[in-house]
N, C-alpha and C positions, 0 to 999 in steps of 0.2 A: 767694181763688180762688172763682169762681162755683160754687155748688152747685145741683143740680137735684133736685126733689122725686121721691120714690119713691111714686107713687100718692097715696093719702090717708093714708098711714101716719104722717106726721109726720117720717119719715126723709128725709135728703137726702145727696147725694154729688156730687163733681165728675163730669163726664160720662164720664171714662175710668176703667174698672175693670180689674182683673187677672184673666184667666182662667187656671185652673190644670190644665186637661186634660192638657197636655203634661208638666207636672211629675209626673203619675202614671206616666209611662213606659209600659212594656208594649210589645206588638208594634206598636202604632200609632206610638209615639214613640221606642222604644229606651231604652237605659239612661241614667239621669241621675246626676249628682253631687248627692246630696240636700243636702249642705252648701251647695253653690252655689245650689240651688233656694231654700233657706231665706234665703240672702243676697239673692237676687233679690226675694223677697217683702218683706224688710225694706227694701231699696232702693226698691222701688215705693212703699211707704207714705211713706218719707222724701221722695220726689219728688212727693207729692200724689195718688198713685193709691191711694185709701183703700177702694175696694170690692173685696173679694177673693171670688171665686166659685169654688166647687169642687163635687164630687159624689162619692158613694160609689163609683160605677162607674169613675171616672177612675183607672186602674191598680188596680182592684179593692181599694179602700180606701186605696191608697198616697198619692194626692194629699191626701186629708184628713189623713193622718198627718203628711205634710210640712208642710202648712199649720198643723196643730196645734203642731208644733215651732217654727215661725216665730212663732206667736202668743205663745209663752213669752218672746219677746224684744221684743214690741211692746205698747204701751199698748192694751189691748182696746177702750177707749172711743174710740180714734181711728179705728177701722175699721168698715166695714159688711161683715158676714160673711154670705155666702149659701151654702147647699148645697141638695141635692135629695133627694127621696124617690120611691119607686115602682118603682125597679129594684133587684132583690135576687136573691141566690142562696142564702139561708139555707134556702129550701124551694122546691118547685115550685109554680107557680100554673097556671091554665088558659091563660095567655098567655105563650108563649115570646117573649122580645125578640130575642136573638141570642146567639151564642157569642162570648165575649170571652176571649182568651188561653186557650182550651180549657175555659172554664167556661160552663155554660149559665146565662144570666141571664133573669129573668122580670119581667113587669110585674105589679105588685100594689099597687093604691091603695085597699086595704081599710083601715079605721080601725086594725086591729091591726098591719098592716104599717107604716103611716105612723108610728105611735107607737114601734114598735121601731126603725125607721130613725132617728128623731130622737134617741132615747136613745143609740143607738150612735154617731151622728155627734157628739153633744155630748161623749161620752167621748173619741173620737179627736181632736177639735178642742180639747179641754181648756178648754171654756167652759160657762157655765151657760145660755146663750141663743144663738139664731140671730137675726140681724137679718131675713133673708129666707129662707123655705123655699119652694122650687119643687117642684111635681110635675114629674117629669122627662119622661116620655112617657105620654100619656093612653092608656088601654085603649080601642080602637075600639068594642067592645061594652060600652056602659055598663050593661047588665043584669048583667054579671059583677061589676063594682065600681061601684055607683051613685055618680054625681057628688055627690049629697046626702050620702052617707056620707063621701066624701073630704073635702068642704069642711067638714062638721061636725067632723071630727077635727082639721082644721087650725085651725078657729076655737077649739076647745077648748084646743089647745096655745097659742094666742095668749092666751086668757084666763088660762092658767097662767103666762104670762110666759116660756115656753120659746122662742117665736118672736115677732117683732114685726111682721112683714109677710108676706103670702101672695102667692106667685107661681105661674105655670104656664109650663113650658118646652115648646116644640113642641106647642102646643095652641091651637085656635081656638075653643074653647067658652067664650068670654069671658062671654057673657050667662048661661050656665049657672052659672058660678062666682059671678057677682054676684047671681044669684037666691037662692043658698043662704048667701052670706056676702060678705065684702069681698075683692075681688081687687085687689092693688096694682100688680103688674107682670107683663108677659109677656116671656119671653126667647125670641127667635127669630133665625134666620139673616137677616142683612141686610148688603148691601154696595152699592157703586155699580153693581155688575153684577147683583145679585140683589135686586130691589126689590118682590117680590111683596106684602110686608106693607103697602105704602103704600095699596093698593086693598082688600086683603082684611081687614086688621086695624085699620089706623089710624083709620078713621071710628068704629068701635065703641069703640076705646080712648079717643078724644077725648070721645065722648059720656058714657062711664062713669067717666072720670077714672083710667084705668089707664095706667101708664107702660110704656115699651118699652125693653128692654135688648137690644142687637144683639150677636150673636156672629159670628165670621168676617168682620169688616169688611174685612180685607185679602185676602179670597177665597183662603184657603190659600196666601198668599204671592204670588199673581198680581199684586196691586196694590202690591207693594213696589218695583217697578221693577227687580227683580233677575232676573226671568224673561224669557227670550228665546224666539224661535220654535224654537231648537235645544235648549232645555232638555227633558230627558227624566226620567221617574220610574220607579222599579222596578215590576215586575209586582205587582199587588195594591194599588198606591197609589190612594186615592180620587180623586186628581187626574186619573187616566186616564179616569175616568167622569164627572168634573165637566164639565158643558156649557161652562163658562167657559174651560176649558183646551183645548177643541177649536180647530183652526187658525183659523177665521174669527173666532171670538169672542176668542181670544187676541190676534190681530193688532189687533183693535179696542182692546183694553185697553192694549197696548203703545203704540199710536199716541196714545191718550188721555194716557197718562202722559208721553210725549215732548213733547206739546204744552204741558205744564205746567212744563217745565224752567225757563223764565224766572221763573215764580212761585216755584219752589224757591229760586232765587237771590234774589228779592225778599224772601222771608220767612226766608231763611237756614235752610232746613229740608230734610229728605230727602223723597223722593216719598211714602214710607210715612207720615210725619208729616203731610204735606199731605192725603193721602187720609183719614186718621183725623179731622183737623180738619174737613174738608168733610163727611164722613159724619155727624158730630155735629150739623151744621147742617141736614141734609136733612129731619129730622123734629123739630119743636119739642119740647124736653125729652128728647131721646133720650139714653140711656146706651149706651156702647160698651165692649165687652170685647176686650182684646188679651192674648195670652199672652206670657210671658217666662220663660226658664229660666236666665238669667244676669243679674247686676246691670247689665251693659252694655245688654242688651236692654230692661230695665226703664227705664233712663235714656233710651234712644232713644225708646221709646213715650211717655214723659212729656213729651218735647219738643212733642208735639201740643197739650198743655194750654196752651201759651204762644203759639200762633199766633193772632193776631187778624186774621182775614181781612177785608179791606175789602169793603164791600157790593158794589161793582161787580165785584170779582174773584169773589166767591162766586156772584153771579148768572151771570156768564159760565161759570164752571165747571159750574154746574148745567145750563146750556144744553148744554154739551159732553156731559154725562152723558146728558141727555134725548135727544140726537141719536143715541146708540147703544143706547138702551133699546128 
């Protein structure tokens, strides 16, 4: 199976990774069957989805704990494991991030906090190293937690063998990271409907050899083909404020997917699998994250790894996407 490089780290993985935010449960995702979540992770790896991404804030540590349990049943050398630092609730910092399930969480990218985050994550995950460590959310005022301090701490962890690659999530300070150390990968939201990074981040990433990992490629389920104009969501759902779910944009998405029904028949795949496969081709070397809470969902996602889009089909589909951008 084709593997794609992760920046200049020497690491590589198939384009499709497993996101574990939903596995953390909490008010965002509701209760989960942890045993089923563990099986979903095991199944994903068996199906060739070998990059597992998590974070301490997903379920307030719960996602990392579930991933750690799954890793007890998986050959650690077969997976690329990433987690994040910089969001914590051990203590207050000058920067409140938000309230998560009644807990005030803060942004803290000081060296002390990063090192504590990594040690705690290694313990929960039951491993002696992380393949990728992302800063989760950058502090807007860099005078509070200087970028140089943040990167130096991560480079030190890399020298110690506790992490193998450095990433940043939801941050556009690519040149700053590269000024003080090596940045291997940026994790950002990207889908066929949300393409901001193509103009804002991609040119700099190409220049500096930084990979991109996309989250939310199915646009919170809108691009699965299961959403209709009549689909509604509970009060407080982020889908209600997502511009892509507003009537005009939602109609565009539905019509786009309907126009690809013949391609789904041609490639013997679902609309979601087709969207994942196309998304992975939109940016050279792109890595794509999809969540799964059951083995069946993991198997379904993995189907995208086996879709070999013909050149003419891929070009036409990109034109279709460009037409609604």
